[in-house]
N, C-alpha and C positions, 0 to 999 in steps of 0.2 A: 631591363631587368628582374630576370623570377629564378635569378638564380642565386641560392643562400651563400653560397660560398664567394658571390662577389659582394653582396649583403655584409658579410662579416670584415672584406675589405673596407667597403663606404664606412661603417659603424666605430673600426680601428680608426680611422681619420678623423670623425668625430668628435670618439674619447678622446683623442690625443691633442687636439686643436683645444678642446673640453680643460685637460690639466695641464697642455702649455700655457696656453694663453687665456681662455674667459675666468679661470679657477682663482689666481695669479691677480689677476687684477681688477679680479671683484673683492678676493682679499685685501687690495691695496688704495682703492675706491671707498668700497663699502655699497656698494648700490653698479645696477646693473641697465634694468627696466623691461618693461613687459612686450616690448617694442623688438628688441636687444634680441631675449631670452625665446622671443620669437623665428628671427634672422637667423639667427646663427646655429640656435639649438633643435627645436622643433619641429621646423619645414626641412631640414637638413635632414632629421628622421622617417616624419612622413613622408619625404621624396622616398628614400632609402625600401621604404614599403612600399614602394608603386604608387604610393596617393599622389597623385601629379598636380601641381594648383597650373591649367592653362587659361585661367583666368575668365572663364564658362562658366563658374559655381555649378557644373552638371557632378566635378568629385568634388575638390573641396568646394565651401562657402566660405570663406569668412565673415564672422560679424553675423553668424544667423539668428535670423530677427525671429524669437517664440511669441508668438500670440500666447498670450494665458493670460486666466480671470485672475492672479495671485501676484505676480510679480511681475519689476520691469530687467528690463537690459535684454542681451544677447548673448548667445553659446560662443564662443571665439571661435570654433570650427563644429562645421557640419560634413563627416563624409559618406559620399553617395552612391546611390548604387543603381545606375539608369534613373538619376536625379532625383533618389529619394531617397534622405537621411537613413541612413542604421549606426552611426557612432556618433558621437556627440564629445564633444573635446573641450575643457575652462581650462583654461594657460591660465598660469599666473607666474609675478616675477621670479627669477630664480635665487634672488636672495628673499624668499619667503620661507623656513624652516621646515614647520610641520600642518602637513599638506592636509594630513586627516583632523586634526584638532581644532585648522586656522580656522578663526573665520574673517567676517567685516564685521562691522558695528553698523547699524542704519540706525544716527535717533539714540540710541539704548536697547534697540534687537540686535542681536546676533542670529548667525544665520552660516552654520561651520560651511565650508564648502563644496564637502559630497553631499549634503543639504541640497544646498541650490541645485545645486548638479541633475539629483535626484526631482527637484520641482521640473526643471527644465523638460526630463524625460517624460514626466508625469505629464505633464501637459502636453509634449506632442504624442503621447499614449493615447488621450484622452481624443482625440482629433482623428481617429482611426490610424498615427503610424502607429510604428514597431520596433520599437530603438530597445534594444536588447543590451546591448554594451556601448559604457561612455568610458572616457579617458580624461581623468585627472592628473593634472601632468606641469613640473617648475621647469622643464628641460634635462634640468638634472634627473628628478623622482617623477618612474611615469608609475599610475597607480590606476590599471584597469575592471571595472564594475560590471556585474551580472544588474542589470536593470531590469530585468522582466518585469519582475515584484513592485518597481520603483513605486506602482501607484499604489499601492495595496499599505506595505511592510515600511517601517525608517529602517530595517536593518537593511543593512544594501554588501553585497557581496560579493567581497574582495579576490578577484580572479588571480591577479598578479600585481607585488608591486614591488618594483625594479628601481635600481642607482645608476645611472650611468656612470659611477666607477666600479661598476660590477658587470659593465655590460663585455669584459673581457671572456666571462665561460660564456660557454657554449650552451650550455642550457638556458643559461639568460635568454642568451637570442634566440636562442629557438621558441621562449615561449614570445618574445618582444616581434618575430617575424611569424607567428602563430594570426597575426591581423596585417598578414601582406594582403596587400590588394585584389588580386587575381585569384587566391587561397577565397578567400573574402564572397567572393563574387561568385563564388561555386560552394560547395557545399560546407566550406568551415570546416574545413579537416583536421587544422591544427588546435582552432579554438575550443570544436568538440572533443576533445582528444586533451587542452590543459585543462575541463570543467572536471571530463571527468580525475585525472588526476585528482583537482582538487576536492570532491567530491568521496574519493580514495583516502585522502589525508587526511578530513575529515574527521571520518567515519573511522579512522585508525584512531586520531586524539578521544571521539568518543566513544573506543571499544579500551582506550590503556586507563581513560578517566573513571570510565565502568570497573575494571579489574579493579585499581584504585580504591575508590571507592568502598568497592564489600569484602576489598582485605581488609578494608579499613572497618567493617562492621563485623568481618568474620572475629578481628584482632580482637575487638574491646568486645564484643557478646561470649567468645572464648571464655575470656580474662575475667568478666563477674557470674559464668555458669560456674568455673573452678575456683574462685575468690571465694563464693558463697558458699559452697557443699566445704570447708576446709576455710571461710568463717576468720579468712586472712584484713588484718587491718580492723577488723571489727565489723564487714562491710553486712555481714546476715542479716545483722539485730538494725543496719542502717537500711537497709530494705524491707525487711519486715514490716519496720511501722509505714512506709508507704504502700506497704502488701496489704495491710490493713487500714488503709483511709485512715492513717492517724495524723499523717505530715502531706497534707493536699488540696492547693490550690487550683482556683480557677480555671479550667481547662484540661486539667488532670482527667484521667477515666476514672469510673468505683471500679477498683482491682477486683472490691469481693460480688462483681457479677459474673465474673469468670470462674471457673470451677479452678479447685485446688490447684489439680495438676496444669491446668494450663496458663497457670497467674505467674509463675517467676516467666514462662516463657514470653508473655505477651509485656511482663515490664522489660525485661531484656530487650524488645524488639525496638518501645518505647525511650527509653532511656538512652541506647547508645544511638537512637535518630536523633531522639532532642540534642544531644554534644553535638555528634559530628555533624546535623545541621549549622550548625551557631558553626563551631571551626571551617565548616565551609566556607558559607555566604560572609563571614568575615575576610579566607583569603580570598574570594573576587572580590570584594571591595579593596584588598591592599593589593592586588594586580590593577584594579582597575585606578584605581589611583584616588580612592575616595576616602583609605585610612592610611593611616599614618602603621607601616608595617610593625607588626608585633608577633605573630604569628611563624613567620619565615624562619626557615632551618637558619639563616646569617645572625637574625634576633633573637632565635631562641639560645644562641651561644652566646651573644653578647650580653643579653639578660646573665645569664649562667655565671659567665665573667665578672661583671658587674657587683654582682651581690659575692661573689666567691665563691658559689654552692658547687660542693662535690657531685656532686648527683643533680637527678630529677626530679627529688623528692616534693620542689614545692611548687612544680608545671601546672596543677591545676589550679595553683593562686595568680601564676601569668593569663592564664584562658578566663578563669573569672574578671582578671581584671580588664582584659580585652571585652570581656564583654561587658560589663559597666561600662563601660568609655561609647563602646561602639550600640550602647543603649542609652547615653547623653547626649548622643551626637544625631542620631537616627533616627532614636525613637522607635514603631514600630512594633515595640512587644515581642517583636522571634530573638533578644538576644536576652530579653528577663530576665534573670538565675532564678530557677526552682529548684524544691525537692531532687529532683534525678543531678543536679551542678552539681548537688554538696557532698554529693558520697563518696567516697574514698578511696578512688578510682585507685588502680596501680600505675605509677608515672610514667614507670616504662615504656606499660602500651600507648597513654599519650602521651607518649613521645614522640614513638613509631610514628601514630597518627596522624600528629604534627609533620612532621617530615614528609608522608609519602604522599598526601593534600599539599605543600611544597611545592614537590615535584612537577604538580601541576600547573601550566602558565594558561592561564582565566583568562588573557589576555585574545587570548587566540580560539578562544569558547564564547560563542554566543550564545543566544536566551534559548536559542533553538535545541541545539545542541544539546545546554541544560538539561532541558525539559526531557528530553531525547534521553538521559543517562537517568535523571531520575526515574522514566516509565520502564527500565529495566530493572533498578537498584528497585524499585516497588516487585516487580515480578519475581524480585527473591524473596524466601518464604524461610523463617529461624528452623529448626529440624537436630532434638536432640540425637545424637548419632551415637551405638555402642562398640567400641575398641575394643582389641586383645585386652584381656584379662577382667575384659567388661568396664573397663574406664569409660566417664562418656565424656563425649564434648559435643558443643553446638557448631553449628556450621549454617551458612547460609547458602541457599539450593534456590535454583532456578523454578520455577512452579509454576507451568502455562493454568493449570486446571485453579490454581487462586489468582493467576489474572485473567482470569476467561470471570471468573463469580465477581470478580470488582472491573471489568471490563479494560484492564490497563494496557491500552495499548498507543503505541505513540502514532500521531496524526501528519501523513506527507505533509509539510511544507502547499502545496499546490491546490490541496484539498481544501485545506483552512482559508485559503485566500479567495478559492470561490465562493466559499461559504460566504464567509464576511463580504466582498464584495458586491455581492447580490441581495444583500439580508441590508447588512447595517450600511453598505457607503451605497445604495439606492434608496434608506429611508432619510437620512439626511442632506440629497440633491436640496439645494434651495433652501435651508432648513438656516433661522438665527442663533447664533450662542445662548441667547436666554429658551428655543424649542429643542434646541441640541441635550438641553440640559435636565430635559425629562423625561429625555428617554434610556428608558429601562434594559439592559440586556442583560441577558441566563446562560450560563454553561449549567444546565443538570446533572451532569458530568465531568466536573472539572477537566478533574485527573490533573497535568503537570500546568495546564493552563494554557495551555498551545491558540485555542479558541481568543480565550479572554486577552492574551494578550495583542493579538492580531485586531480587535476591539478597539483595544485602549492604541494601538499606533494609527487604524485609517482615526480616531477621534482626536490622538497628539495630533495631527496631519492636518488635519482640520482646523482645528484651534492656530498652530501655526502658519496655517494661509490666510485666517482671518487676523490675524494678527500684522500681518502684512501689510494686508490689504488696507486695516484702518492707518496705518502707517502710512501708504502711499495717502489715503487722504487725507491723512493730516497735515503730511505736507506740501500738499498745493494749499489747501486753508491756509498754512504760517505763511507759503510763499505769499498768498490771494491780498491776504489781511493785514500783511505785514509786520505779523506778530512773532513773539519770538517760539521756536519749534515745540518749546521744551513746555508750554503755555497747552501744549494739544494734546500731548502724548499718554496721558490715559485714558485718554476720550475714547472710548468703544472699545480700549484694550483688554484682551481676559491674558495677565501674566501668570495665573494662579491656574491653569489648566488644566494641569495634572494630577492635584487632590481632589479637580472636581469630578476628572473623571473617573476617577476610583471610590469617590464616596458619594457619586449621585448615579452613574451608567454601567458599571461592575458591580457583577454579584456572579456568583458561582455558589454550588453545591460537590460532597462526597460525600463517599460511605467509608471512605478511607483519609482517616483525619493524615494521616503522613502524606499524602493529597491535598489535603487544602494546606499546609503547614508549604510545600513545595510550591504551590499555585501561589500564595501570597509571597515565597522568594520570588517569584519570573518576572511576577507584576511590579515587586518592587525595583528590584536588576533596569525597568525600566522607567522607572519614574526618577530616582537617583538623582540627588543636585547634589552637589559636595556642599557639606555643612551644613545641608537644608535637610525638614526634622522628615522623617518618613509620616504615611497616614497608617494610622489603622485601619488593616482590615478584616476586624474579627468582627464588623456586623456585615460585612459585604462576601465575604468567602465562606462557608460554613460547613461545619458535620453535619452528618444525617443520610437517611433514606429518602432517597428524594421521590420512590414509589409509595411511599406505605404512612400515612396518617392519619391521628384518630380522628377525621371531623367529616362526621358522616352527610352532615345538608348544609347546606347555608342558613337556615334557619336552630339550628344545633348554635354556630358561628355568633348568630346576632345576640343569644344569649349571654353570650361576652364585651359586647358590642364598647364596655366602659372598661372593660380589663386592656384590651387590645386599642383601642384608645389611649390608654395610659402607655401602656408600653408603645406605641409608635409615636407619643410626642417625649420620652424620656429618649430613644435609639436616637431621634433626629437633633436632641442636646447635647446625646454624648459626641456625636458624629460630628456637630461642629466644632465641642472641647479636639477632637483630635487634629481639626482642624489646623491647630495654634502651632506654633512656633515654640513660644514657650508658656508656663504656666507660674501662678503665682503658687505659693502654702495654702491658699483657700481656694484656689481652685481648682490645686493637688485632690486636694480632699474632695473638695466637689464633688471633682470627677468619679474616686473611690466610689463614694455615698450612692450615684447617683449609678453605676455597675452594676454595688447590691444587690439595690432595692429592684433592677430591673432583672439579675439572673434572678432576686425570686420573685416576681411577682411573674415572669414566663414558665416557671418551673412549677408555681402553682396551678397556672391556667394550662398550662403542657398534661400535668396527671390526670387532671379533672377529661381533660379531654381524649387523655389515650387509654383510660377504663372500655371505650370502646374496641380495643384493639384485643382486650383477654378474651373475649368469646373466640376470636381464631388466633391468637400465640397465647394463649394462657398464661405464667407466672415468665412470659422469655420474653416481655416487651420490652425490658429499657434491651437486651442484648441486642435489639431490631432497632435499633436508632431511630424511630421513629419522628418526623419531621413535617411538622404543621406549619404549610406554609404560611398560614395567617396573623400564625403568632412569631416567626420568625421572620419575616419581611412584609410587615402590615402598613406601612405605607405606602406601600408597591401593592398589595391586594386592593385594597383600599383604592388606589386608583384604576381598577379594575387587570393588573396584571402584567404582564409583561409587554414590553415592543417586540424585542427581537431575543428569541430564543437557537442558541446555538451550540455545537458538539457532535460529539462521537461518544451515542450514548453505550453501553455496556450489551453487547449480542451475546444470547446463546449463557446467559448467563443461571449457575447452577442451583434451582430454587426447594428448597427444603419442604413438609410435609406443611407445615404451620406458612407459608408463603404463599404455594398453590391453591391454599384452601381461601385466603385474604383475596387474591388476584381473582378467582374467580367468581366468585359474590362481587368483584368489584364493576370483573369485565368478561358477564357471561356470552356476550357475544366473540368471545376469541376462542378458536379454537385449539388455536397452542398459545399456549402466553409464552412466547421470546419477549427478551427482557425488552429489546432495544422498538417494541412494538408497543407494549407497554409505557415506555419514556415517551414515545409518538406521543400516543394519547392524554398522558399528563399534561404533556408540555403543549399541547393545544387548547387544554382545560387551562392553562396557564398562561396565556397568550389575551394579550388585549382583542379590538376588534381592529381587522385590517394590520393587525403586527402580522409578522416575519418566524418562518420555522425553520432553519436549515440544519440538516444532522447529514451524516454519513452512514447508512446500513448497508446493511447486505441485502445483496438485490435479489433474493428468495422474496423479498416485500413483491416484486412486479408480478412473480406466477407466481409461488407455493402456496400452495392449498390451504398451508394453514394458519398463512398473515393474512386470509382472503378478507377477515372482522375491522383488522386496520386499515385494509386497502378498502371499504364501505365505510370505512368513517373518516378517512379522508376525503372522499368523494362527498358524505353529507355536509362538510363542515367546513371544508377548505377549497381556495382554487390554486391548481397546480403548479410551480409555477419552472421550474427545470427537473428534471432528471438526467442525471450527468452517469454514463458508466463508468465507474475508476477500475473495475475489473479489478487485478491480483494485487493491489497498491499497497496490501501490506504483507510483509514479507511472515509477518508467524501468524497471520488468521489467515483459515481453511477457504474460509468464503467470503468469494466474491461482494466487493461491494461497488451499491452507489450514493450519487449526490441527491440529496432530496428538497426541494426548497417548496416550501407550499406559502400561501399567503391564508389568515383566516377571516375568512368571510364570505357571504352568500356567494358562489361561482353561475355567472348568465350560463345557460343551457349553454351555447358554441360559444369554444373558445380552443385554443391552438397549446400547448404546454409544449416547449423548449425543452427538446431528447436529442443528447448526444453522447461523445465518446471522449475520453482522454487517455491523448498519448503524450508520453515523456519520453523525450529521448535527454541525451546531457545537457540541453541548451536547455531546453525552451520545452513545456505539454502546454500543446495544443488542444483545442478544446472542438470537434468538427460538430457542431450544431445545424437539427432541423427540427421542423414545426411539424408536432404530430393531431391531430383532431383530437379531442376530448373522446369526443364519442367512442373509441379504442377503448379507453379508460375503463372497466368496469369491477366490480367487487369481485367477480372471478380474475379473471387478469388485465395487467394496464400492461397493454400493448404498444410497447416503447419503441418502438423499430416500424408500426406504422406509420412512414411519413408515405407522401404523396405517390410516391414510385411502388415501394411496396403494398402502399394501400388500394392497388391495380391489380397487381397482381393476388392479392390474399382474395378480393374480391369474387374473380374469375373464378378463384381453385375451388372455394365455395360456393361458386355460382350450381347449379343442379349437382348439389355432391348431398350423401350424410354420412354427417357424425362416424367412428366407426365403433362410436357408442352404442349408436344405436341398433346397430346388424352383428353387434360380435360383443361376449362378454369376453370378460379382460381381468385377468388374476395373475398372481404369481404363484410357483409354487410353494412344495412344504419347506420348514425349520429344519433339516437330519443336514444339517453343513457339517457338522463334527463326528457323524458317523462315516463318514463316506470314505470311501479304500478306493487306491488304483489300482486293485485288481481282482479279478470275480473268484471269489470262495463258494462253496458249498452253500444253500438258502441263501446268498447273495440274490438282488436284483440291481436292471439297470437302474442307475438314477440320475439323468444328465444336469449337467452345469453349465450356468454361464459362460465357459472358457469352453466347451465343448461346444457351442454353438457356432459356423461362421455362416455369410454370405449364402446360400441354398444349399449347405449342408453340416453334414455332424462330424466335428474334425474327431473327436477321443468318448469317450464313455465313464461315468465312474459306477460305483456299484456301494452298495446299504445293504446292509443283515436283514430282512423281513422281519429280524422280530421287535426291529424301532418304527415299523407302520403301526400308528395304532390309529389309523383312523381312513375316513373314506377314502379312497384314492375313483370312487367312479369318474370325478368330471377329470381326471385325464384319459381317459378308456376311451378314447376319442380322438379322431384325427386333426390336428391345429395345428397352430404356427406356434411357433417357439421362435422368441427374442433376446438373446444380451440382456440380461433389465440397466448395468450399465453401459448405456451408451459411449460409443468409443470419441471422444476426442481432438482431433489432428489438426494442427498448428502450421500445417503447409501446404502448399504453396500461401496459402489464408485460412484463418482457423475455421476451421466447421467441425461436423460431425456425421458419424456416418453408421443408419441403423440396421445392425446385422440380423436376421432373422434366415431361416428354412422352417421345412414341412414337418410336425414328427406322422409319418404314416404306421409307426410301432407302435401307440399310444403308451407310449413309457414316462415314467415319475419325472418328475424334475425338482430342482431348487428354487428357492426363493431371489436365487439368482437370475430364473429364463421367467419371462411374460408370457404367458400363456392367452393365447386367443381362438374361441371359441366363436364361430359362425351360430349367431338366433335368426338368421334368413336366409332362408332359401333361396333366394335372387339372387344371391353369387358365389363363384366361385376361390374355394379357400385362394388355388393358387391364383389370381385377378388379385386377389389384396396382400398378397405376397410379394409380386410385381410391381404393385405398387408403393409398400412398405420397401422392398429394396432398393428404389428409388434414387438416380438425386437429387430428382426436384423436392421429394418428400425427406429426403434428410435435408434440404439447404431450409423447406417449411418447419420442419419442425424446429429446428438450429434458433430460427428468425425468431418465429410466432409462436411457437410453443415455450422452447426456452430461455428468449431474451437473449440470445444466445450467453448464453452461462458458459463460462470456462471451466468451473471448479465440478465436482461428478455429477450427472443426471444421469434420472432416473426414468425409464421405457416402462412407466407403471400407470396403476389406472388413473382419472387423472389428465394423464398427457398424454399416450397416447391414442384415446380414443379422442382424445379431440383433432385430429389426419382425420381430414376429408376425401370422400371413397367418392367419384364419377357416379352417379348410378346409369347404366347402359347396360343394355340386355345383353342377357349369356352368352348369344354368340360371336356377339361382341367381345366380350370379352375373351374369348379362345382368341384371341390376338396378339392377348396377354401372357393366359395360363397357358396356352400352349406351348411356348415360347419360353416359359416358365418348367414347365413337364422335360425339354430336353435339358436346359440347362441342369436340374436339379439328376438328370441321367448322367451327363457326361461329366459332371464333378463326381459321383459318385463313383463311376466307373476310372475318373485318373484319384483320387483315395484310393479306392482299390488295386489302383497299378502300383501307389510310394508304396502301399501296405507287401505286394508282393515283390516292389524291390527291395523292402531294408530284409525280405524273408530272406528274399536271395544270397546278400549282401551278406547276413554275418551266419548262412553259410557255411562259406567262407571263413577262416580261422584266419585271425591277422594277428601279427606274432609283433609289429610293433606297430604306435598308434602313433607315433610321431614320425613318422613318415609318410603317415596318411595323408596327403594334401595336394591341390589344383599344381602346386608348384612342381611336384616329381616332377610329372608331365611334360610340364611347359622347358623345365628346363634339361631333361634326358629328351627330348621331343625330337632328336633324327635318330635314338635307340627307338622307336615307338612310331618309326616311319610317319612324321606329323609332317608337316610344313605349316608356321605361325605366321602370327604379322602382326603388328601393334598397331594403336591410332592414337591419334589428338591427345598426343605426348602425354600418356596413363602414367611412363615412369619417370615423369618431373612432376606429376602431380599430389600435393599432400592435402586430403580431404578427407570427409565424412562419405565413408561408402555408405550410399542407403538403399539400395538395389542392385536385381542383378538381376537380366531375363536373356536366357538362353535362345537363339532363331537358328534353326535347322534350313542348310539349301544347299539340297544336295549329297553331293561328299565334303562338305563343308557345318560349322557351325559357326556362327558371331556370340559373340558377351554383347550385353549392353547393360548398359550404370546409366543410376541417376548418384549424385553427386552434392556436396553442399562444400563449398569451397571459403564459405564467410563471403565472397559477393553473390549469393545467392546460391539458389537448386539448380541446377544443370539435369535434365534429363535427355534421354536417352541416345544418351553417348556410346558411337560404338567404340571398345577399348579390344578388341584382339577378335584374330578371325586364326581356325585353325581347320587346316585340310588335312582330314583323314580318309586314305584309302578301304581303310579294314572295317569292315560295319562294325562289327562287335568291338571296339575302341572306342571308334568313335559312340557309339547308341551308348554305352555305357559309359563313358564323360559326360556325355548329354542328359543323361536321366543322373547320375551324380550329384551336376551341377545344378539341376533343378529342382533333385531333391533335398538338397542340401540347404536351397537360397529360397524355397518355398517358406512364405511367412516371416520372412528374415527383412522384410523395409525397417529401415531405418536403426538393423542393429550388429551395421557388417563390421564393425568398428572406424576411427582415423589412422591417418598413417598415409604414408605413399601407396596411389591406387594398386599400381602393379604388384604390392608387395600384398597387397590385402588380396587381390585378388587369387592371388598362387596359395593362402592360407584357406579357401576354400576345403574343406571337408571331403577325400572322394579315399576310398579304401584304396589300400596299398600290401595286397597281400606277397612280396616278396619282392626284396631287396636288385633282385636276380630279375631281367626285362622278363627275357623271357619264359619264366615260371609264371613274373604273376601276368604273363601275356597269357599265357594258356588257364587260370588259373580265371579269368576276366572273361574267357570263353562260356568253361564253365556257367560262370555267374548267370550271363545270358542267355548260355539255353536253356536255363531250369525258370528263368524270367520270363523266355519269348513264352515258352511252354506256358506259364499257367495263367497270361494278359491276353492270347492267343483272345479269345473271345469276349473282348475289353475294350476295342479299337476299332467297333462297327461304328458309322459314321452318324448312322438312327435306326431304328426299328424294324427297316426293312431287310440290313446287311447286305447291303450291293456293297458298297463301298468302305475302307476302312485311311485311320487315318495312318498317315506312317511315320510321326512321332509325337511328343510327347507340347512339341509344340504348336505343332500343328489344333490339336486339340486348346488346347491353350489359347491359341486365336481365334478356334470355334468359339469355343464360350466365351469371349472379348464381343466376339462381333453378336452375340446373340446378345448378350448384359449391354450394350448398346442400344443394338435396335430396342430392348424395350424400356430403355431410357429416352427416347426420340418418339416412341408408341406416346410415353405416359407426356411428353412434353407437348405432343399434339391431344392427345385426351382435354387436357389440362386447358388449353390457350394461350401455352404461353410463344410468346414474339419471339422470334429469330435475337432481337438484343438482349432481350431478357436471359433468355438459354445462355447468350455468350457471357452474362454477368457471370450467372451461375455457374457457368462452368470454371469459371475462371475460378470461382474460392474452391472449388473440387476437385480432388483425383479420383479419376472417374476408372481408374486400373483396379478388376477384380479377378486381374491374376497376383500371384502372391500372396492372395490375402485368408 
């Protein structure tokens, strides 16, 4: 039964049986049983989906045994493809009502049903299986999970949750049909569509929540600003007290550190965030059933009615009461009221904010999406705008420059998972809880905490599994000794592991104090247990500048050993208090005293140490937020640092002059001080010996010259474990990214680095990983694509070759871009632009006034190769690049968008070098070995182009290439001259109506023009993207061949139309007009019906009357033929002529192909290697 319609009929029978027989029976008897559930509900549904149990266990394996290290039991079903399990099913009795939160209790240990299923998948996947999906069902409800990350995170993605009584709706049936056996064995199209829809839905939640959150910030910020100006409700005096630091508690910023004009804006940002964060977190707790609702819309109305209020003037009291209750119930510090919460805000605005946040269903939003919301939220900065009549208002706006300064970009989950799996997960293997307890994890730019959340999940899973293992041991021991199990239940088990993880393992630092708050919130959401106090994180998640420290050297720190030991002791004592659920009054007072003493001691030592920064930052030290690691994390630094450092450090952050002076002094070997490279160096300094670092950083680290210093540092101090190219993983980030994982240790001389590429689709992120010898990693470049097969090609190409830098000078043109004009004027001279350069010819020219040329142009006044500086990146058929260059014989000036190559050696011909540079092989070589398969902008500049190998051969042998290059240049020059004359001839005849100037005019009126036409390959029925059109002449006919993309892949060289035309003038006119229009328009010819797109090709029509139009065409062709009569010669002997542009194009392509073949042979490229290279390239020179 592969038919969906038949599936609907069968499912209707199952649903009817449930409603008429099974459900009434359960209601009457109060029981049903798992056996009956399987027989009458689950098995029929699986059969309807074509998962048929034939008894062989090759398709359906009942009671599938899971051999795992932590648990006991079998999966109820394993659905198999080719006898390999692909989907696990956990079946429960139909009378179980709460599948998601339901659990089994074994000797006091609760294990939820989803957790049980996740453990099974985890254990199978750790044995090289690939369980991507799992089902939890009681026959009535069907929950499908995406289990790709089951071994990493406790978050399990629900793809659908269906109830049998809702399966009369076709949309729900289609979701279930996505699991159909035959579809699943192929491409899983149905499931991929479901996952995509889920992603779209979650993105919609994401966007809606962001909009709501920003609306709240806008409302409150504008209200505060306006009320302050009007001193409404006495708010100005209240705020001024805070701005003058007269109402200040621990954790609040010192407002006097800010310039007067910035102070109010900073206050508004801090106050609005503090208030909204509290409301938001309370709303999350309410929706997740951790708090009795108080701030929902309904509860506010009940509160108002109960107290008989006419308006909402007392709503801030309700908010404060909610905070006190939550702080008392969960502690954590977030809900503790502060001076911001005592201000008399406009009650109508507070009501609106609570209403807006009350419309978000936080049950549908997991921690990852909350993190995503906050990353965007943090990218909004408060701006004061002027409106009509000079009235000012505040508004939050997206400011990517602000985000760039802070490095606040949301990291995709698959990246976080990979880094945590290959650092922390690797480190905890085989360790005991006592050893795990001592592992210190740091994210030095923690943002909303995505990496730390993931690390928490991994450790939480470890403790879960440990407790299950201990329970199994206890149970067996109790049976053996005949004792009660209760006597053993505490032996070796760790029930309070959540606090242990947060107190001992997790550490984070961020420059943005709001990020610190949000990171704490996200970690708390992970650790929440109903009515259990949250552990405070203010000694583990800290605000500060990870890169700037006043500490000069270890000797200086030794001077403060006594104070640091005291700080360490007090910090440990305070954190132990945080672990308690309840305090006596004496304990609470003791804790407050300890906190005060610790703060004063740290301030005293920090102030002394930070005096060292005065030479760099003058009087601006406090605004830099220096972070002295030995003071802030004394226990960790006494233990020689951190075991694991992970994260997404800011890249390209903007530094002021003070920062630049400081970083230059601290990192003299770094040419370009990108913030990501500084974070890498600082993090390695903070790592223990044998510790792991895992970062997501710009791909530039692997090959760009400015990153040479950090490459050298990594090679000297670490063993590089992984480099994974994740390409354009970040929507908002312009640079490509890589995952880099290293271990701090003395690396062996020879070892292999695991290098790979991450491919994402809607269901799975796959990693294609190969081993690359470390000898391919040098300070000059990390050769991440130098696997065994590529290395052989690289070695052969460089054998008997010289680098281009050894035989040529390379430089970019002048910086006169803003003075360039399109047309030539008096006292102007030609100045070539990058876009003027094409492969073997110059397409157009720019002009510049000579008065702007105030430099020596002597170096330009020579024969030279000129290439486009920005390298063309082409995505199809596979991503690749094309180097585009020609020769400037006229010694012309050019812009910095052009790379100049001037030979310094007389042993080589310029045309020989050009033929090599323009070859397919060298484009492939540069893409792989010079640019490391970059996707974003690549520049063919000194430092890159000069790495290209040039074969050393005699000049007479070079003629084999240089002679063909000279012919190509001549033919392309003639061809372009023909096009220029064609333009002139076309425009010399007036056109009255441009709307009628298209190919369709001739195609539709074919009989009037005495044309015979024919279409092929159903182009009149195909909708697609038209990529290119080539016209080929054959006697009295010509045919149009097209490339198009119909979303099922690129179709190439498809015959579309043939037109037979006896009249030479009309045929040649149409042919050259089509070629003129399509020349250089690859991939830009539109989307839609292919025939209609072809009919839109622009072709001059001089008159609606056919006879008059034909006469005009004859005049055009007469002029054109006269002007181009000497441009059709095949060679300089002038014996034979080309009969058409088609012939010229074919000859150009033939010679270009010959050059490519000669270059392949020159560099000893084998046939299978050549095939591999060509499959990645688009060879055509025509229409470029």
